[in-house]
N, C-alpha and C positions, 0 to 999 in steps of 0.2 A: 694390732694389725700384723699379718704375717708377711713373710718375704715375698717379693714379686720377681718375675723372670722376664727377660727381654732378649731379643736378637735384633741386630741392625747391621745393614750393609754400609760400608764406607767406601766410596768410589774415589778415594784419594790415597796416595801412597804415603809411606811413613815420613819421607823427607829426611832420612838419616842414612847411615851406612848400610842399612837393611832395606833400602828403598826398592830394590829389585824383587822383593817378595810380592810386590803388587798390591792390589786392593785387598780388602779384608771383610770378613763377617764376624761381628762381635756378639758374644752371648754374656749376659749379666744375670747374676742373682743379687738382688738389692735388699737392704733392710727397709724398715718402714719410713725412713727418711730419704730413700733413694740412693744411698751410698752402696757401692759395690761390696759384696761379701765374697763372691767368687766371680771370676771372669775367664772367658775363653776367647782367644783371637785365632781365627782361621784365615790364613793368607792364601791367595790364589795359587801360589807355588806349592802349597801343601804343608807349609810350616804351621804348626799349631802351638800356641803358648797358653799356659794355664796358670792362673794366680788365685790364691785363696789362703785360708788359714795354714800357717806353717811355710808358705812359699808366696810371699807378697811382692818379691822383687828379684830380678836377675839382670844379666848384662843386656837383655833384649827389651826390658820394660818393667812395668809394675802394675799392681792392682790399682785401679782408679781410686782416688781419695775424695773427689768432689761428688756431691749428689747429682745424679742424672737430672733431677727435677730442677736444679738451679739454672739449667740452660734455657728455661722458659718454653721448651718444646713439649708437645703432647706425646708422651711416651706410650700411651695406651695403644696406639696403632702398631707398636713393636712388641707387645706383650705376648708371651708364649706360656705353655704349661710347665710345671716343674718336671714333668716326665720328659718333655723334649730337652730341657736344659740338662737333666741328669744323663740322658743318652749321649749328649755331646761331651759332658764333663768326664764321663767314665770311658769313653770310646778311645781305642787306639787308632781307629780310622774314622775320620769325620766325613 
């Protein structure tokens, strides 16, 4: 099975010192078990965080470690193409 790609809006703030960034849109590339391989977080204020190979953690957060599928939610409604994910992954402006 090949990697899958998702995007999902979170209408909750971070609840930490960066709470002022607002709500966020998250993009994931996952392996066949649903674990994030790469992830992009785009916050309402314009802040963009990227995590993946070679950069899985910094002072703002980290690459997800749990399988998205463990949540029991149907992630198929959030699935996107690899092209859409790559556009966001490589973009200086999201």
